[in-house]
C-alpha positions in Angstrom: 11.1 -1.6 28.3 14.2 -0.2 26.6 13.4 3.1 24.9 15.5 2.4 21.8 16.1 -0.6 19.6 19.4 -1.7 18.1 21.3 0.9 16.0 20.4 0.7 12.3 23.1 -0.5 9.9 25.3 2.2 8.5 24.5 3.4 5.0 27.1 3.5 2.3 25.8 6.8 1.0 25.7 9.0 4.1 25.7 9.2 7.9 23.0 7.4 9.8 22.6 10.5 12.1 24.0 13.6 10.4 24.8 16.5 12.7 21.7 18.4 13.8 21.6 21.9 12.4 20.8 24.0 15.5 18.1 26.6 14.7 16.6 24.6 11.9 12.7 24.9 11.8 12.3 21.2 12.6 14.6 19.2 15.0 14.1 15.7 16.2 16.4 14.5 19.0 16.6 10.7 19.8 12.9 10.3 19.1 11.3 6.9 19.7 7.7 5.8 19.7 6.4 2.4 20.8 3.1 0.7 21.4 3.5 -2.0 24.0 6.3 -4.2 22.6 6.0 -2.8 19.1 8.6 -0.1 18.2 7.3 2.2 15.5 10.1 4.7 15.5 13.5 4.0 17.1 16.0 6.6 18.3 15.7 8.9 15.3 17.5 12.3 15.1 17.4 14.8 12.3 16.9 18.4 11.4 14.9 19.9 8.4 15.8 23.2 6.8 13.7 25.5 4.6 12.9 24.0 1.2 11.6 20.6 0.3 12.8 17.5 2.2 11.6 14.0 1.4 10.8 11.5 4.2 11.2 8.3 2.3 10.6 4.7 3.3 8.7 1.5 2.5 5.0 1.2 3.6 5.0 0.6 7.4 8.4 2.1 7.9 7.2 4.7 10.5 6.8 7.8 8.3 3.2 8.6 9.3 4.0 8.0 13.0 7.0 10.5 12.6 4.8 13.1 11.0 2.1 12.8 13.6 4.7 13.3 16.3 6.0 16.4 14.5 2.5 17.9 14.6 1.9 17.1 18.2 -0.9 14.7 17.4 1.3 11.9 19.0 3.7 12.3 21.8 7.1 10.5 21.6 7.8 7.7 24.0 11.3 9.1 24.3 13.2 12.0 22.9 12.2 15.5 22.0 10.9 17.4 19.0 11.3 21.1 18.4 9.4 23.3 16.0 10.8 26.8 15.4 13.0 26.4 18.5 10.1 25.4 20.8 9.2 21.9 22.2 6.1 20.6 20.4 4.6 19.1 23.5 2.2 21.4 25.4 2.7 24.4 23.1 -0.6 25.0 21.2 0.7 28.3 19.8 2.8 26.3 17.4 -0.3 25.0 15.6 -0.5 28.4 13.8 3.0 27.8 12.3 2.4 24.2 11.0 0.1 22.9 8.3 -0.6 19.2 7.9 -1.7 17.4 4.7 -2.8 13.9 6.1 -2.8 10.8 4.0 -6.5 10.1 4.8 -9.1 12.5 3.6 -10.6 14.8 6.2 -13.0 16.8 4.2 -16.7 17.5 4.3 -18.2 16.4 0.9 -21.3 18.5 1.3 -19.3 21.7 1.6 -17.9 23.7 -1.3 -14.2 24.1 -1.6 -14.5 27.7 -0.5 -16.7 26.8 2.5 -14.2 24.1 3.6 -11.3 26.5 3.5 -13.2 29.4 5.1 -14.1 27.0 8.0 -10.4 26.0 8.4 -9.4 29.7 8.3 -12.0 30.5 11.0 -10.7 27.6 13.2 -7.3 29.3 12.9 -8.9 32.5 14.2 -7.8 34.5 11.2 -9.2 38.0 11.0 -10.7 37.6 7.5 -11.4 33.9 6.8 -13.0 34.5 3.5 -10.0 36.4 2.2 -7.7 33.7 3.5 -9.7 31.0 1.7 -9.6 33.0 -1.5 -5.8 33.3 -1.3 -5.5 29.5 -0.7 -7.7 28.7 -3.6 -5.5 30.9 -5.8 -2.3 29.1 -4.6 -3.6 25.7 -5.5 -5.4 26.8 -8.7 -8.9 25.9 -7.6 -10.6 29.3 -7.9 -12.9 28.3 -10.7 -14.0 25.2 -8.8 -14.1 26.9 -5.4 -17.9 27.0 -5.3 -18.5 23.4 -6.3 -19.2 20.8 -3.6 -16.2 18.7 -2.6 -18.0 15.5 -3.4 -17.7 16.4 -7.1 -13.9 17.0 -7.0 -11.6 14.5 -8.6 -8.9 12.8 -6.5 -6.3 15.4 -7.6 -8.6 18.3 -6.8 -9.3 16.9 -3.4 -5.6 16.5 -2.7 -5.1 20.2 -3.7 -8.0 21.2 -1.5 -6.2 19.4 1.4 -3.1 21.3 0.7 -5.1 24.6 0.6 -6.5 23.7 4.0 -3.0 23.2 5.3 -1.7 26.5 4.0 -4.8 28.7 4.5 -3.2 30.2 7.7 0.2 30.8 5.9 2.3 28.4 8.1 6.1 28.3 8.0 6.1 24.5 8.1 4.1 22.2 5.9 4.0 18.4 6.5 2.5 16.2 3.8 1.8 12.5 4.2 1.8 10.7 0.8 0.2 13.6 -1.0 0.6 12.1 -4.5 -1.1 8.8 -3.7 -3.9 8.0 -6.2 -3.3 10.9 -8.6 -3.0 10.4 -12.3 0.1 11.6 -14.2 -1.3 15.1 -15.0 -2.6 15.6 -11.4 0.8 14.4 -10.0 2.7 16.9 -12.2 0.5 19.8 -11.0 0.9 18.7 -7.4 4.7 18.4 -7.7 4.9 21.9 -9.2 2.8 23.2 -6.3 5.1 21.6 -3.7 8.2 23.0 -5.5 6.6 26.4 -5.4 6.1 26.2 -1.7 9.7 25.3 -1.2 10.9 28.2 -3.4 8.9 30.6 -1.3 11.0 29.6 1.7 8.5 27.3 3.4 9.9 24.3 5.2 8.1 21.4 3.5 8.5 17.7 4.6 6.8 15.3 2.3 6.6 11.6 3.0 6.4 8.9 0.3 7.3 5.3 -0.5 8.0 6.1 -4.2 11.5 7.3 -4.8 10.9 8.7 -8.3 8.1 10.9 -7.2 9.9 12.7 -4.4 13.1 13.0 -6.5 11.3 15.6 -8.6 10.4 17.9 -5.8 12.9 17.4 -3.0 16.6 18.5 -2.6 17.2 16.5 0.6 16.2 13.1 1.8 15.6 11.2 5.1 15.3 7.4 4.6 13.5 5.5 7.3 13.5 1.7 7.3 11.8 -0.3 10.1 11.5 2.8 12.2 15.2 3.7 12.0 17.0 6.5 10.1 18.9 4.6 7.5 20.3 7.5 5.4 20.1 11.2 5.2 21.6 14.0 3.1 21.7 15.4 -0.4 19.3 13.7 -2.7 21.7 13.6 -5.7 24.4 11.7 -3.8 22.0 9.1 -2.4 20.3 8.7 -5.7 23.5 8.2 -7.6 24.3 5.3 -5.3 20.8 3.8 -5.6 20.9 4.0 -9.4 23.7 1.4 -9.4 21.0 -1.1 -8.4 18.5 -2.4 -11.0 15.0 -0.9 -10.4 11.5 -2.2 -11.2 9.0 -0.1 -13.1 5.3 -0.9 -13.6 3.7 0.1 -16.9 0.1 -0.2 -18.0 -0.8 0.5 -21.6 -3.5 -0.1 -24.3 -1.2 -2.6 -26.0 1.0 -4.1 -23.3 2.5 -6.8 -25.5 3.3 -4.4 -28.3 4.9 -1.9 -25.9 6.9 -4.6 -24.1 8.3 -5.8 -27.4 9.4 -2.2 -28.2 10.9 -1.5 -24.7 13.0 -4.7 -24.7 15.0 -3.0 -27.5 15.9 -0.1 -25.2 19.5 -0.2 -23.9 18.3 0.8 -20.4 16.0 -2.2 -20.2 17.5 -5.1 -18.1 14.4 -7.4 -18.2 10.7 -7.4 -19.1 7.9 -9.6 -17.9 4.1 -9.5 -18.3 1.7 -10.0 -15.4 -1.8 -11.2 -16.3 -4.5 -8.5 -16.3 -7.7 -8.8 -14.3 -10.8 -10.2 -16.0 -8.9 -10.9 -19.2 -7.8 -7.4 -19.6 -4.4 -6.1 -20.8 -1.5 -7.5 -18.9 0.8 -5.2 -16.8 4.4 -4.7 -17.9 7.0 -5.1 -15.2 10.4 -3.8 -16.4 13.8 -3.8 -14.7 16.2 -1.0 -15.6 19.7 -0.1 -14.6 19.1 3.7 -15.4 15.7 4.6 -14.1 15.9 8.3 -15.1 16.7 7.5 -18.7 14.1 4.7 -18.7 11.3 7.1 -17.5 12.2 9.4 -20.4 12.3 6.6 -22.9 8.9 5.0 -22.1 6.6 7.9 -23.3 8.8 8.3 -26.5 8.7 4.6 -27.3 4.9 4.5 -26.7 4.4 7.5 -28.9 6.5 6.0 -31.8 4.4 2.8 -31.5 1.2 4.8 -31.2 0.3 3.0 -28.0 -1.6 4.9 -25.2 0.0 4.9 -21.7 -2.1 4.5 -18.6 0.5 4.3 -15.9 4.2 4.4 -15.3 5.2 3.9 -11.7 7.8 2.4 -9.4 7.3 -1.2 -8.2 7.0 -1.1 -4.4 8.6 -4.5 -3.9 11.6 -3.3 -5.9 11.7 -0.1 -3.9 11.9 -2.2 -0.7 14.9 -4.0 -2.1 16.5 -0.6 -3.0 16.1 0.4 0.7 17.7 -2.8 1.8 20.6 -2.1 -0.7 21.0 1.5 0.6 21.4 0.4 4.2 23.7 -2.5 3.4 21.5 -5.3 4.7 
């Protein structure tokens, strides 16, 4: 079988394969991964520097496969991956330099947060696991909840506990797979600030997501993967400016969806509004299209407040995001 599939279409916003920065903490060279006749990742090359970089793509694009190869959990079918200048394959010493926040929860609900982190610190053979666990609790702001069983943690708290487990050994590189999934707006805000803080401290943070507006708030650079291929890479602002020329979909849930929809249609950033039926006769969901998503995200809470309508959710529409990726790569 051929190791690579056809070259991805060239993006209008940046090179498909930007020059690799030698000496960068993470380097992937012509990496492919296939399962039988199914190609999950195809001839991908990139480098990741210190700070926060987003690995962005629709669901099923190959992001999780790429992260698992970066950690050594999966081996590439072709190509090489270097972490801190060393090949990942066969070098277990690199595990002490990498922290992984998996999408799936790998926690022990009967343990307290402190016990869970102490166990992870002990597995890393740290000299003082209890002290390391305390430091990690402080970083993720879970000290007051550290002695509670994990089964009693909210979704946002469990996500922070997963991050604490990933950083308990103070790794230089932190890989996060969809860390914001399932969190409410307040939890999401706290998580974003934590991720930004890690980047400011000089860590190399690679965060995967399928939601553009989430990672925009934490990342300076972006890697876009579509169908297992690198479609665009580079400075977030340049890519985002190009994307913003394309109408975007936003999902909104509120206590009075019809009232809020009527108010939002008056906003100059609104292109179109429709209502999708709610489940069991509940409130419908607003699906809005906007030509200026940043201004629209700012306008929605203000409009809801003026109308005295409680907001439950404001998020990107995944189908619209897929069309944005198609637009970016010129398909």
